[in-house]
A tleap script that builds the chain and sets N, CA, C and O, in Angstrom:
source leaprc.protein.ff14SB
mol = sequence {
  NTHR THR GLY LEU SER SER ASP PRO ASP SER
  SER PRO THR VAL GLU SER VAL GLU ASP ASN
  PRO ASP GLY GLY CYS HIE ILE TYR ARG ASN
  GLY TYR TYR GLY SER SER ILE ASP VAL VAL
  GLU GLY ILE LEU GLU VAL ASN ILE ILE GLN
  MET THR SER ILE GLN MET THR GLU SER GLN
  ALA GLU ASN SER LEU VAL ASP PHE VAL VAL
  THR CYS GLN GLY SER LEU PRO THR ASP VAL
  CYS THR VAL VAL SER ASP PRO THR CYS GLN
  VAL SER LYS SER MET VAL CYS ASP PRO ILE
  ALA VAL THR ASP GLU CYS LEU LEU THR ILE
  ARG ARG ALA PHE GLU GLU PRO GLY THR TYR
  CYS ILE ASN ILE THR LEU GLY ASP ASP THR
  SER GLN ALA LEU ALA SER ALA LEU ILE SER
  VAL ASN GLY GLY GLU SER CASN
}
set mol.1.N position { 187.607 98.095 130.232 }
set mol.1.CA position { 188.947 98.165 130.952 }
set mol.1.C position { 188.737 99.515 131.935 }
set mol.1.O position { 187.888 100.401 131.833 }
set mol.2.N position { 189.844 99.350 132.949 }
set mol.2.CA position { 189.437 101.274 133.118 }
set mol.2.C position { 191.063 101.685 133.192 }
set mol.2.O position { 191.952 100.940 133.603 }
set mol.3.N position { 191.206 102.830 132.775 }
set mol.3.CA position { 192.865 103.183 132.306 }
set mol.3.C position { 192.831 104.631 132.865 }
set mol.3.O position { 191.753 105.184 133.084 }
set mol.4.N position { 193.838 105.144 133.059 }
set mol.4.CA position { 194.608 106.492 133.914 }
set mol.4.C position { 195.124 107.004 132.719 }
set mol.4.O position { 195.593 106.184 131.929 }
set mol.5.N position { 195.135 108.453 132.359 }
set mol.5.CA position { 195.350 109.376 131.436 }
set mol.5.C position { 197.031 109.236 131.754 }
set mol.5.O position { 197.325 109.310 132.947 }
set mol.6.N position { 198.093 109.051 130.837 }
set mol.6.CA position { 199.507 109.142 131.383 }
set mol.6.C position { 199.795 110.628 131.418 }
set mol.6.O position { 200.719 110.875 132.193 }
set mol.7.N position { 199.243 111.788 130.766 }
set mol.7.CA position { 199.539 112.932 131.298 }
set mol.7.C position { 199.095 112.892 132.465 }
set mol.7.O position { 198.023 112.561 132.972 }
set mol.8.N position { 200.522 113.456 133.007 }
set mol.8.CA position { 200.016 114.206 134.832 }
set mol.8.C position { 199.423 115.504 135.257 }
set mol.8.O position { 199.191 115.926 136.389 }
set mol.9.N position { 199.166 116.221 133.684 }
set mol.9.CA position { 198.441 117.344 134.014 }
set mol.9.C position { 197.214 117.418 133.760 }
set mol.9.O position { 196.649 118.496 133.943 }
set mol.10.N position { 196.455 116.237 133.250 }
set mol.10.CA position { 195.377 116.462 132.852 }
set mol.10.C position { 193.964 115.822 133.698 }
set mol.10.O position { 194.190 115.276 134.778 }
set mol.11.N position { 192.963 115.873 133.355 }
set mol.11.CA position { 192.141 115.122 134.676 }
set mol.11.C position { 191.900 113.701 134.403 }
set mol.11.O position { 191.831 113.392 133.213 }
set mol.12.N position { 191.744 112.692 135.367 }
set mol.12.CA position { 191.174 111.303 134.757 }
set mol.12.C position { 190.647 110.973 134.268 }
set mol.12.O position { 189.443 111.058 134.509 }
set mol.13.N position { 191.186 110.244 133.043 }
set mol.13.CA position { 189.711 109.585 131.810 }
set mol.13.C position { 189.341 108.070 132.200 }
set mol.13.O position { 190.075 107.228 132.715 }
set mol.14.N position { 188.182 107.976 131.863 }
set mol.14.CA position { 187.925 106.612 131.923 }
set mol.14.C position { 187.568 105.925 130.185 }
set mol.14.O position { 186.936 106.432 129.258 }
set mol.15.N position { 188.111 104.918 130.266 }
set mol.15.CA position { 188.292 104.122 129.041 }
set mol.15.C position { 187.331 102.582 129.104 }
set mol.15.O position { 187.564 101.721 129.951 }
set mol.16.N position { 186.535 102.484 128.331 }
set mol.16.CA position { 185.676 101.866 128.340 }
set mol.16.C position { 185.701 100.370 127.478 }
set mol.16.O position { 185.504 100.794 126.339 }
set mol.17.N position { 185.779 99.446 127.395 }
set mol.17.CA position { 185.282 98.128 126.334 }
set mol.17.C position { 184.124 97.498 126.883 }
set mol.17.O position { 183.998 96.976 127.991 }
set mol.18.N position { 182.898 97.677 125.515 }
set mol.18.CA position { 181.717 96.811 125.751 }
set mol.18.C position { 181.677 95.633 124.659 }
set mol.18.O position { 182.306 95.937 123.645 }
set mol.19.N position { 181.212 94.629 124.633 }
set mol.19.CA position { 181.056 93.571 123.794 }
set mol.19.C position { 179.513 93.893 123.205 }
set mol.19.O position { 178.637 94.399 123.906 }
set mol.20.N position { 179.346 93.539 121.898 }
set mol.20.CA position { 178.000 93.534 121.209 }
set mol.20.C position { 177.634 92.389 120.670 }
set mol.20.O position { 177.840 91.978 119.528 }
set mol.21.N position { 177.044 91.861 121.609 }
set mol.21.CA position { 176.222 90.214 121.618 }
set mol.21.C position { 175.828 89.982 120.092 }
set mol.21.O position { 176.101 88.856 119.676 }
set mol.22.N position { 175.250 90.831 119.216 }
set mol.22.CA position { 174.788 90.740 118.247 }
set mol.22.C position { 176.165 90.556 117.141 }
set mol.22.O position { 176.175 89.629 116.331 }
set mol.23.N position { 176.930 91.233 117.203 }
set mol.23.CA position { 177.792 91.082 116.140 }
set mol.23.C position { 179.188 90.786 116.413 }
set mol.23.O position { 180.038 90.538 115.558 }
set mol.24.N position { 179.392 90.839 117.911 }
set mol.24.CA position { 180.750 90.651 118.426 }
set mol.24.C position { 181.893 91.700 117.919 }
set mol.24.O position { 183.109 91.537 117.821 }
set mol.25.N position { 181.233 92.618 117.686 }
set mol.25.CA position { 182.133 94.087 117.619 }
set mol.25.C position { 182.316 94.527 119.051 }
set mol.25.O position { 181.690 94.060 120.003 }
set mol.26.N position { 183.468 95.712 119.124 }
set mol.26.CA position { 183.712 96.333 120.712 }
set mol.26.C position { 183.107 97.896 120.251 }
set mol.26.O position { 182.942 98.430 119.154 }
set mol.27.N position { 182.900 98.278 121.487 }
set mol.27.CA position { 182.634 99.536 121.698 }
set mol.27.C position { 183.578 100.406 122.418 }
set mol.27.O position { 183.679 100.230 123.632 }
set mol.28.N position { 184.372 101.432 121.779 }
set mol.28.CA position { 185.397 102.082 122.514 }
set mol.28.C position { 184.523 103.421 123.184 }
set mol.28.O position { 183.514 103.974 122.748 }
set mol.29.N position { 185.081 103.617 124.037 }
set mol.29.CA position { 184.418 105.407 125.251 }
set mol.29.C position { 185.435 105.517 125.925 }
set mol.29.O position { 185.805 104.854 126.894 }
set mol.30.N position { 186.251 107.003 125.032 }
set mol.30.CA position { 186.996 107.649 126.066 }
set mol.30.C position { 186.540 108.605 126.370 }
set mol.30.O position { 185.672 108.919 125.556 }
set mol.31.N position { 186.688 109.587 127.466 }
set mol.31.CA position { 186.339 110.956 127.548 }
set mol.31.C position { 187.020 111.246 129.236 }
set mol.31.O position { 187.816 110.566 129.884 }
set mol.32.N position { 186.440 112.319 129.516 }
set mol.32.CA position { 186.540 112.815 130.554 }
set mol.32.C position { 185.402 112.846 131.440 }
set mol.32.O position { 184.361 112.615 130.825 }
set mol.33.N position { 185.240 113.054 132.685 }
set mol.33.CA position { 184.006 112.710 133.983 }
set mol.33.C position { 184.381 114.032 134.700 }
set mol.33.O position { 185.519 114.496 134.638 }
set mol.34.N position { 183.445 114.570 135.332 }
set mol.34.CA position { 183.144 115.004 136.473 }
set mol.34.C position { 182.043 115.040 137.308 }
set mol.34.O position { 181.017 114.759 136.688 }
set mol.35.N position { 181.835 115.316 138.665 }
set mol.35.CA position { 180.715 115.388 139.159 }
set mol.35.C position { 180.871 116.156 140.584 }
set mol.35.O position { 181.971 116.565 140.955 }
set mol.36.N position { 179.841 116.301 141.254 }
set mol.36.CA position { 179.686 117.084 142.571 }
set mol.36.C position { 178.563 116.564 143.485 }
set mol.36.O position { 177.558 116.032 143.013 }
set mol.37.N position { 178.780 116.752 144.959 }
set mol.37.CA position { 177.791 115.960 145.647 }
set mol.37.C position { 177.693 117.347 146.505 }
set mol.37.O position { 178.622 118.097 146.809 }
set mol.38.N position { 176.228 117.482 146.823 }
set mol.38.CA position { 175.530 118.372 147.358 }
set mol.38.C position { 175.866 117.835 149.178 }
set mol.38.O position { 176.512 116.790 149.102 }
set mol.39.N position { 175.736 118.048 150.017 }
set mol.39.CA position { 175.454 117.325 151.445 }
set mol.39.C position { 174.639 118.344 151.830 }
set mol.39.O position { 174.921 119.481 151.452 }
set mol.40.N position { 173.622 118.143 152.551 }
set mol.40.CA position { 172.355 118.737 152.965 }
set mol.40.C position { 172.104 118.224 154.455 }
set mol.40.O position { 172.383 117.110 154.897 }
set mol.41.N position { 171.546 119.234 155.090 }
set mol.41.CA position { 171.349 118.477 156.683 }
set mol.41.C position { 170.383 117.615 157.149 }
set mol.41.O position { 170.610 116.719 157.962 }
set mol.42.N position { 169.035 117.921 156.530 }
set mol.42.CA position { 167.582 117.696 156.624 }
set mol.42.C position { 167.273 118.019 157.651 }
set mol.42.O position { 167.838 118.907 158.291 }
set mol.43.N position { 166.188 117.286 158.073 }
set mol.43.CA position { 165.171 117.331 159.408 }
set mol.43.C position { 165.750 116.266 160.194 }
set mol.43.O position { 165.691 115.194 159.591 }
set mol.44.N position { 166.209 116.203 161.163 }
set mol.44.CA position { 167.126 115.334 161.922 }
set mol.44.C position { 166.454 114.812 163.108 }
set mol.44.O position { 166.956 113.787 163.571 }
set mol.45.N position { 165.245 115.375 163.812 }
set mol.45.CA position { 164.415 115.043 164.876 }
set mol.45.C position { 163.280 115.763 164.839 }
set mol.45.O position { 163.282 116.943 164.490 }
set mol.46.N position { 162.093 115.050 165.233 }
set mol.46.CA position { 160.971 115.660 165.690 }
set mol.46.C position { 160.313 115.038 166.905 }
set mol.46.O position { 160.248 113.855 167.238 }
set mol.47.N position { 159.746 116.356 167.599 }
set mol.47.CA position { 159.298 115.510 168.773 }
set mol.47.C position { 157.982 116.238 169.266 }
set mol.47.O position { 157.911 117.465 169.200 }
set mol.48.N position { 157.085 115.578 169.692 }
set mol.48.CA position { 155.671 116.100 170.248 }
set mol.48.C position { 155.943 116.088 171.718 }
set mol.48.O position { 156.070 115.083 172.417 }
set mol.49.N position { 156.016 117.359 172.102 }
set mol.49.CA position { 156.328 117.891 173.313 }
set mol.49.C position { 154.843 118.143 173.705 }
set mol.49.O position { 154.677 117.967 174.912 }
set mol.50.N position { 153.784 118.484 173.073 }
set mol.50.CA position { 152.629 118.430 173.859 }
set mol.50.C position { 151.346 118.368 173.433 }
set mol.50.O position { 151.162 118.762 172.282 }
set mol.51.N position { 150.090 117.851 174.249 }
set mol.51.CA position { 149.006 117.498 173.431 }
set mol.51.C position { 148.016 117.938 174.268 }
set mol.51.O position { 147.898 117.539 175.426 }
set mol.52.N position { 147.058 119.010 173.569 }
set mol.52.CA position { 145.735 119.522 174.464 }
set mol.52.C position { 144.790 119.611 174.014 }
set mol.52.O position { 144.539 120.017 172.880 }
set mol.53.N position { 144.172 119.295 174.711 }
set mol.53.CA position { 142.183 119.235 174.213 }
set mol.53.C position { 142.427 120.565 173.907 }
set mol.53.O position { 143.366 121.326 174.145 }
set mol.54.N position { 141.051 120.706 173.150 }
set mol.54.CA position { 140.641 122.114 172.879 }
set mol.54.C position { 139.177 122.219 173.417 }
set mol.54.O position { 138.242 121.871 172.696 }
set mol.55.N position { 138.961 122.728 174.762 }
set mol.55.CA position { 137.564 122.606 175.183 }
set mol.55.C position { 137.015 123.582 174.525 }
set mol.55.O position { 137.407 124.704 174.203 }
set mol.56.N position { 135.480 122.653 174.277 }
set mol.56.CA position { 134.129 123.519 173.450 }
set mol.56.C position { 133.192 123.390 174.123 }
set mol.56.O position { 133.248 122.917 175.258 }
set mol.57.N position { 131.723 123.943 173.337 }
set mol.57.CA position { 130.734 124.172 174.311 }
set mol.57.C position { 129.900 123.110 173.814 }
set mol.57.O position { 130.446 122.685 172.795 }
set mol.58.N position { 128.650 122.367 174.088 }
set mol.58.CA position { 128.335 121.252 173.764 }
set mol.58.C position { 127.811 121.119 172.210 }
set mol.58.O position { 127.868 120.112 171.505 }
set mol.59.N position { 127.300 122.372 171.884 }
set mol.59.CA position { 126.851 122.819 170.443 }
set mol.59.C position { 128.037 122.825 169.289 }
set mol.59.O position { 127.930 122.904 168.065 }
set mol.60.N position { 129.164 122.717 170.103 }
set mol.60.CA position { 130.074 122.727 168.736 }
set mol.60.C position { 131.121 121.227 169.214 }
set mol.60.O position { 132.326 121.158 168.973 }
set mol.61.N position { 130.525 120.428 169.732 }
set mol.61.CA position { 130.996 119.124 170.205 }
set mol.61.C position { 130.738 117.770 169.535 }
set mol.61.O position { 130.474 116.635 169.933 }
set mol.62.N position { 130.957 118.475 168.132 }
set mol.62.CA position { 130.643 117.228 167.111 }
set mol.62.C position { 132.036 116.413 167.312 }
set mol.62.O position { 132.162 115.269 167.749 }
set mol.63.N position { 133.135 117.388 166.838 }
set mol.63.CA position { 134.348 116.821 167.210 }
set mol.63.C position { 135.309 117.285 167.731 }
set mol.63.O position { 135.461 118.506 167.681 }
set mol.64.N position { 136.245 116.477 168.383 }
set mol.64.CA position { 137.206 116.885 169.536 }
set mol.64.C position { 138.496 117.159 168.757 }
set mol.64.O position { 139.065 116.444 167.932 }
set mol.65.N position { 138.877 118.606 169.314 }
set mol.65.CA position { 139.898 118.791 168.796 }
set mol.65.C position { 141.201 118.889 169.569 }
set mol.65.O position { 141.282 119.482 170.645 }
set mol.66.N position { 142.000 118.411 169.100 }
set mol.66.CA position { 143.561 118.221 170.065 }
set mol.66.C position { 144.573 119.064 169.141 }
set mol.66.O position { 144.407 119.217 167.930 }
set mol.67.N position { 145.479 119.509 169.770 }
set mol.67.CA position { 146.696 120.481 169.604 }
set mol.67.C position { 147.564 119.986 170.190 }
set mol.67.O position { 147.686 119.820 171.404 }
set mol.68.N position { 148.402 119.645 169.139 }
set mol.68.CA position { 149.861 118.727 169.001 }
set mol.68.C position { 151.039 120.197 168.560 }
set mol.68.O position { 151.140 120.918 167.566 }
set mol.69.N position { 151.809 120.110 169.955 }
set mol.69.CA position { 153.181 121.284 169.945 }
set mol.69.C position { 154.289 120.147 169.411 }
set mol.69.O position { 154.561 118.990 169.731 }
set mol.70.N position { 154.678 120.906 168.630 }
set mol.70.CA position { 156.023 119.720 167.805 }
set mol.70.C position { 157.092 120.494 167.489 }
set mol.70.O position { 156.918 121.605 166.989 }
set mol.71.N position { 158.269 120.025 167.729 }
set mol.71.CA position { 159.514 120.641 167.867 }
set mol.71.C position { 160.682 120.121 166.885 }
set mol.71.O position { 161.220 119.122 167.362 }
set mol.72.N position { 161.141 120.458 165.837 }
set mol.72.CA position { 162.325 119.603 165.409 }
set mol.72.C position { 163.803 120.218 165.134 }
set mol.72.O position { 164.027 121.427 165.179 }
set mol.73.N position { 164.740 119.277 164.856 }
set mol.73.CA position { 165.754 120.008 164.775 }
set mol.73.C position { 166.538 119.598 163.131 }
set mol.73.O position { 166.131 118.735 162.353 }
set mol.74.N position { 167.416 120.262 162.990 }
set mol.74.CA position { 167.929 120.514 161.926 }
set mol.74.C position { 167.398 121.214 160.545 }
set mol.74.O position { 166.878 122.301 160.798 }
set mol.75.N position { 167.389 120.916 159.276 }
set mol.75.CA position { 166.664 122.093 158.611 }
set mol.75.C position { 165.443 122.115 159.158 }
set mol.75.O position { 165.016 121.413 160.075 }
set mol.76.N position { 164.520 123.546 158.122 }
set mol.76.CA position { 163.201 123.950 158.934 }
set mol.76.C position { 162.662 123.336 157.810 }
set mol.76.O position { 163.149 123.258 156.682 }
set mol.77.N position { 161.104 122.706 158.433 }
set mol.77.CA position { 160.192 121.559 157.252 }
set mol.77.C position { 159.232 122.750 156.589 }
set mol.77.O position { 158.878 123.777 157.167 }
set mol.78.N position { 158.925 122.375 155.313 }
set mol.78.CA position { 158.055 122.990 154.329 }
set mol.78.C position { 156.298 122.466 154.488 }
set mol.78.O position { 155.254 123.042 154.183 }
set mol.79.N position { 156.581 121.101 155.115 }
set mol.79.CA position { 155.615 120.874 155.067 }
set mol.79.C position { 154.616 119.610 156.266 }
set mol.79.O position { 155.527 118.826 156.534 }
set mol.80.N position { 153.777 119.256 156.775 }
set mol.80.CA position { 153.313 118.745 157.718 }
set mol.80.C position { 151.843 117.795 157.403 }
set mol.80.O position { 150.757 118.287 157.098 }
set mol.81.N position { 152.202 115.994 157.604 }
set mol.81.CA position { 151.403 115.544 157.401 }
set mol.81.C position { 151.170 114.838 158.838 }
set mol.81.O position { 152.016 114.552 159.685 }
set mol.82.N position { 149.879 114.658 158.857 }
set mol.82.CA position { 149.207 113.306 160.367 }
set mol.82.C position { 148.887 112.146 160.075 }
set mol.82.O position { 148.011 112.085 159.213 }
set mol.83.N position { 149.189 111.370 160.387 }
set mol.83.CA position { 148.460 110.134 160.022 }
set mol.83.C position { 147.739 109.314 161.449 }
set mol.83.O position { 148.144 108.676 162.420 }
set mol.84.N position { 146.405 109.791 160.869 }
set mol.84.CA position { 145.749 109.210 162.346 }
set mol.84.C position { 145.437 107.278 162.300 }
set mol.84.O position { 144.853 106.807 161.324 }
set mol.85.N position { 145.730 106.710 163.019 }
set mol.85.CA position { 145.546 105.130 162.964 }
set mol.85.C position { 144.670 104.812 164.118 }
set mol.85.O position { 144.298 105.514 165.058 }
set mol.86.N position { 144.351 103.141 163.699 }
set mol.86.CA position { 144.155 102.462 165.126 }
set mol.86.C position { 145.252 102.369 166.122 }
set mol.86.O position { 146.418 102.688 165.893 }
set mol.87.N position { 144.724 101.839 167.414 }
set mol.87.CA position { 145.952 101.851 168.684 }
set mol.87.C position { 147.224 100.989 168.298 }
set mol.87.O position { 148.201 100.837 169.032 }
set mol.88.N position { 147.070 100.474 167.090 }
set mol.88.CA position { 148.265 99.333 167.037 }
set mol.88.C position { 149.081 100.117 165.552 }
set mol.88.O position { 149.661 99.398 164.738 }
set mol.89.N position { 149.034 101.192 165.427 }
set mol.89.CA position { 149.263 101.860 164.097 }
set mol.89.C position { 149.337 101.357 162.912 }
set mol.89.O position { 150.224 101.615 162.098 }
set mol.90.N position { 148.259 100.489 162.722 }
set mol.90.CA position { 148.648 99.657 161.343 }
set mol.90.C position { 147.592 99.640 160.599 }
set mol.90.O position { 147.590 98.970 159.566 }
set mol.91.N position { 146.529 100.356 160.979 }
set mol.91.CA position { 145.167 100.686 160.129 }
set mol.91.C position { 144.680 102.158 160.069 }
set mol.91.O position { 143.849 102.604 160.860 }
set mol.92.N position { 145.294 102.932 159.008 }
set mol.92.CA position { 144.922 103.938 159.324 }
set mol.92.C position { 143.411 104.483 158.842 }
set mol.92.O position { 142.641 104.130 157.948 }
set mol.93.N position { 143.361 105.728 160.086 }
set mol.93.CA position { 141.683 106.192 159.281 }
set mol.93.C position { 141.803 107.150 158.530 }
set mol.93.O position { 140.950 107.353 157.666 }
set mol.94.N position { 143.164 108.173 158.718 }
set mol.94.CA position { 142.867 109.297 158.120 }
set mol.94.C position { 144.470 110.116 157.992 }
set mol.94.O position { 145.433 109.858 158.714 }
set mol.95.N position { 144.442 111.087 156.947 }
set mol.95.CA position { 145.397 111.299 156.717 }
set mol.95.C position { 145.374 112.848 156.079 }
set mol.95.O position { 144.743 113.135 155.062 }
set mol.96.N position { 146.210 113.838 156.892 }
set mol.96.CA position { 146.052 115.440 156.076 }
set mol.96.C position { 147.342 115.839 156.136 }
set mol.96.O position { 148.172 115.536 156.993 }
set mol.97.N position { 147.511 116.720 154.930 }
set mol.97.CA position { 149.217 117.015 154.954 }
set mol.97.C position { 148.856 118.494 154.363 }
set mol.97.O position { 148.176 118.735 153.365 }
set mol.98.N position { 149.467 119.386 155.211 }
set mol.98.CA position { 149.426 120.821 154.908 }
set mol.98.C position { 150.691 121.479 154.827 }
set mol.98.O position { 151.596 121.216 155.619 }
set mol.99.N position { 150.821 122.469 153.751 }
set mol.99.CA position { 152.357 123.232 153.763 }
set mol.99.C position { 152.193 124.008 154.868 }
set mol.99.O position { 151.146 124.368 155.407 }
set mol.100.N position { 153.728 124.312 155.259 }
set mol.100.CA position { 153.612 125.263 156.309 }
set mol.100.C position { 154.575 126.314 156.271 }
set mol.100.O position { 155.239 126.207 155.240 }
set mol.101.N position { 154.960 127.378 157.036 }
set mol.101.CA position { 155.887 128.428 156.809 }
set mol.101.C position { 156.730 128.480 158.589 }
set mol.101.O position { 156.304 129.254 159.446 }
set mol.102.N position { 157.700 127.706 158.806 }
set mol.102.CA position { 158.553 127.796 160.099 }
set mol.102.C position { 159.675 128.831 159.517 }
set mol.102.O position { 160.090 128.542 158.395 }
set mol.103.N position { 160.221 130.002 160.133 }
set mol.103.CA position { 160.842 131.068 159.792 }
set mol.103.C position { 162.072 130.970 160.372 }
set mol.103.O position { 163.062 131.073 159.647 }
set mol.104.N position { 162.257 130.704 162.104 }
set mol.104.CA position { 163.470 130.848 162.692 }
set mol.104.C position { 163.451 129.876 163.531 }
set mol.104.O position { 164.534 129.301 163.645 }
set mol.105.N position { 162.519 129.447 164.223 }
set mol.105.CA position { 162.604 128.260 165.266 }
set mol.105.C position { 161.878 127.142 164.879 }
set mol.105.O position { 160.936 127.333 164.110 }
set mol.106.N position { 162.137 125.939 165.278 }
set mol.106.CA position { 161.205 124.749 164.565 }
set mol.106.C position { 160.262 124.556 165.798 }
set mol.106.O position { 160.339 123.582 166.546 }
set mol.107.N position { 159.417 125.519 165.930 }
set mol.107.CA position { 158.239 125.213 167.119 }
set mol.107.C position { 156.861 125.330 166.088 }
set mol.107.O position { 156.726 126.191 165.219 }
set mol.108.N position { 155.909 124.278 166.402 }
set mol.108.CA position { 154.901 124.392 165.689 }
set mol.108.C position { 153.512 123.609 166.193 }
set mol.108.O position { 153.520 122.382 166.086 }
set mol.109.N position { 152.306 124.266 166.744 }
set mol.109.CA position { 151.164 123.729 166.776 }
set mol.109.C position { 150.330 123.366 165.569 }
set mol.109.O position { 149.967 124.177 164.717 }
set mol.110.N position { 150.041 121.993 165.573 }
set mol.110.CA position { 148.940 121.256 164.923 }
set mol.110.C position { 147.977 120.670 165.637 }
set mol.110.O position { 147.893 119.893 166.588 }
set mol.111.N position { 146.912 121.560 164.542 }
set mol.111.CA position { 145.324 121.345 165.182 }
set mol.111.C position { 144.462 119.710 164.295 }
set mol.111.O position { 144.275 119.546 163.089 }
set mol.112.N position { 144.168 118.914 165.264 }
set mol.112.CA position { 143.662 117.941 164.822 }
set mol.112.C position { 141.798 117.794 165.270 }
set mol.112.O position { 141.230 118.311 166.233 }
set mol.113.N position { 141.246 116.970 164.256 }
set mol.113.CA position { 140.100 117.022 164.621 }
set mol.113.C position { 139.681 115.370 164.920 }
set mol.113.O position { 140.412 114.539 164.382 }
set mol.114.N position { 138.625 114.909 165.688 }
set mol.114.CA position { 138.854 113.563 166.297 }
set mol.114.C position { 137.284 113.624 166.045 }
set mol.114.O position { 136.538 114.472 166.536 }
set mol.115.N position { 136.863 112.477 165.109 }
set mol.115.CA position { 135.316 111.887 165.136 }
set mol.115.C position { 134.491 111.379 166.339 }
set mol.115.O position { 133.385 111.654 166.805 }
set mol.116.N position { 135.356 110.636 166.607 }
set mol.116.CA position { 134.461 109.870 167.932 }
set mol.116.C position { 135.839 109.561 169.172 }
set mol.116.O position { 137.061 109.601 169.026 }
set mol.117.N position { 135.243 109.348 170.008 }
set mol.117.CA position { 136.282 109.067 171.321 }
set mol.117.C position { 136.998 107.473 170.896 }
set mol.117.O position { 136.697 106.641 170.040 }
set mol.118.N position { 137.893 107.522 171.772 }
set mol.118.CA position { 138.961 106.226 171.306 }
set mol.118.C position { 139.997 106.616 171.408 }
set mol.118.O position { 140.237 107.805 171.615 }
set mol.119.N position { 141.041 105.550 171.268 }
set mol.119.CA position { 142.469 105.343 171.231 }
set mol.119.C position { 143.204 105.265 169.613 }
set mol.119.O position { 143.160 104.370 168.769 }
set mol.120.N position { 143.937 106.722 169.607 }
set mol.120.CA position { 144.304 106.611 168.273 }
set mol.120.C position { 146.007 106.610 168.273 }
set mol.120.O position { 146.659 107.181 169.147 }
set mol.121.N position { 146.472 106.034 167.393 }
set mol.121.CA position { 148.173 106.306 166.905 }
set mol.121.C position { 148.221 107.086 166.114 }
set mol.121.O position { 147.680 106.900 165.023 }
set mol.122.N position { 149.095 108.569 166.504 }
set mol.122.CA position { 148.920 109.933 165.942 }
set mol.122.C position { 150.716 109.245 165.039 }
set mol.122.O position { 151.471 108.456 165.608 }
set mol.123.N position { 150.916 109.704 163.920 }
set mol.123.CA position { 152.238 109.989 163.235 }
set mol.123.C position { 152.169 111.427 162.320 }
set mol.123.O position { 151.410 111.770 161.413 }
set mol.124.N position { 153.391 112.151 163.027 }
set mol.124.CA position { 152.755 113.300 162.836 }
set mol.124.C position { 154.620 113.166 161.744 }
set mol.124.O position { 155.590 112.550 162.184 }
set mol.125.N position { 154.602 113.922 160.363 }
set mol.125.CA position { 155.594 113.835 159.525 }
set mol.125.C position { 155.947 115.270 159.328 }
set mol.125.O position { 155.077 116.054 158.950 }
set mol.126.N position { 157.311 115.712 159.586 }
set mol.126.CA position { 157.851 117.095 158.807 }
set mol.126.C position { 158.435 116.649 157.890 }
set mol.126.O position { 158.948 115.530 157.913 }
set mol.127.N position { 158.472 117.406 156.941 }
set mol.127.CA position { 159.179 117.446 155.721 }
set mol.127.C position { 159.848 118.825 155.010 }
set mol.127.O position { 159.635 119.991 155.343 }
set mol.128.N position { 160.853 118.257 153.766 }
set mol.128.CA position { 161.301 119.433 153.041 }
set mol.128.C position { 161.187 119.227 151.664 }
set mol.128.O position { 160.201 118.704 151.145 }
set mol.129.N position { 162.253 119.660 151.007 }
set mol.129.CA position { 162.390 119.024 149.581 }
set mol.129.C position { 163.338 117.803 149.352 }
set mol.129.O position { 163.474 117.083 148.364 }
set mol.130.N position { 164.127 117.793 150.921 }
set mol.130.CA position { 165.083 116.324 150.526 }
set mol.130.C position { 165.224 116.018 152.054 }
set mol.130.O position { 166.324 115.977 152.606 }
set mol.131.N position { 164.071 115.812 152.681 }
set mol.131.CA position { 164.657 114.930 153.709 }
set mol.131.C position { 162.710 114.633 154.473 }
set mol.131.O position { 161.822 115.359 154.027 }
set mol.132.N position { 162.453 113.848 155.262 }
set mol.132.CA position { 161.355 113.591 156.414 }
set mol.132.C position { 161.701 113.246 157.377 }
set mol.132.O position { 162.421 112.252 157.296 }
set mol.133.N position { 161.433 113.809 158.872 }
set mol.133.CA position { 161.199 113.086 159.783 }
set mol.133.C position { 159.954 112.939 160.369 }
set mol.133.O position { 159.083 113.809 160.340 }
set mol.134.N position { 159.823 111.572 161.037 }
set mol.134.CA position { 158.876 111.389 161.914 }
set mol.134.C position { 158.289 111.126 163.487 }
set mol.134.O position { 158.942 110.381 164.217 }
set mol.135.N position { 157.102 111.725 163.968 }
set mol.135.CA position { 157.089 111.220 165.707 }
set mol.135.C position { 156.038 110.271 165.938 }
set mol.135.O position { 155.504 109.856 164.909 }
set mol.136.N position { 155.592 109.810 167.054 }
set mol.136.CA position { 154.804 109.002 166.602 }
set mol.136.C position { 154.210 108.943 168.353 }
set mol.136.O position { 155.066 108.803 169.226 }
set mol.137.N position { 153.087 109.031 168.658 }
set mol.137.CA position { 152.180 108.471 169.894 }
set mol.137.C position { 151.085 108.383 170.129 }
set mol.137.O position { 150.390 108.955 169.288 }
set mol.138.N position { 150.441 107.824 171.068 }
set mol.138.CA position { 149.400 107.442 171.493 }
set mol.138.C position { 148.501 108.178 172.083 }
set mol.138.O position { 148.866 108.578 173.189 }
set mol.139.N position { 147.157 108.598 171.657 }
set mol.139.CA position { 146.216 109.479 172.384 }
set mol.139.C position { 145.123 108.905 172.558 }
set mol.139.O position { 144.628 108.253 171.639 }
set mol.140.N position { 144.517 109.021 173.761 }
set mol.140.CA position { 142.981 108.978 174.286 }
set mol.140.C position { 142.095 109.753 173.984 }
set mol.140.O position { 141.743 110.560 174.845 }
set mol.141.N position { 141.577 109.764 172.937 }
set mol.141.CA position { 140.476 110.944 173.227 }
set mol.141.C position { 139.040 110.742 173.849 }
set mol.141.O position { 138.552 109.667 173.499 }
set mol.142.N position { 138.405 111.334 174.504 }
set mol.142.CA position { 137.224 111.275 175.757 }
set mol.142.C position { 136.122 112.397 175.317 }
set mol.142.O position { 135.722 113.274 176.083 }
set mol.143.N position { 135.729 112.247 174.076 }
set mol.143.CA position { 134.391 113.505 174.047 }
set mol.143.C position { 134.720 114.870 174.232 }
set mol.143.O position { 134.179 115.767 174.878 }
set mol.144.N position { 135.724 114.824 173.524 }
set mol.144.CA position { 136.238 116.536 173.938 }
set mol.144.C position { 137.333 116.874 175.016 }
set mol.144.O position { 137.650 118.031 175.290 }
set mol.145.N position { 138.030 115.456 175.761 }
set mol.145.CA position { 138.636 115.310 176.829 }
set mol.145.C position { 139.900 114.533 176.064 }
set mol.145.O position { 139.645 113.454 175.529 }
set mol.146.N position { 141.221 115.049 176.005 }
set mol.146.CA position { 142.227 113.926 175.880 }
set mol.146.C position { 143.185 113.839 177.023 }
set mol.146.O position { 143.163 114.624 177.971 }
set mol.147.N position { 144.068 112.799 176.886 }
set mol.147.CA position { 144.683 112.694 178.200 }
set mol.147.C position { 146.326 111.990 177.551 }
set mol.147.O position { 147.234 111.718 178.336 }
savepdb mol mol.pdb
quit
């Protein structure tokens, strides 16, 4: 049962009764309680606004490099994770996570390497201590060029 104190100047009290299944005894608990809630804004939205292929010489062309320019709204992220998957976004091929330092405006460039030409699903997740937000895109990598 729950009841309130009859003293109008005191804080609410809770009284509970529990059955003890072994002996049939009752346990009485009385006391005061308090709680606080902190509301945080969190990272509200992530957008990939640009994907740019990095031109390399033929001797450097082992991997294709792509820069992703990403923006976000809400609180500033402290880490970024990039998951590269097959074109259906079902089979993960690689995952890279890095700490980041965004100071004033949420605008960052993320460079990722692709070992071979093909179409990939990219998931970029920005996170902080209390929230995460995700943006996805399909990218076609053609031997050093991306579309």
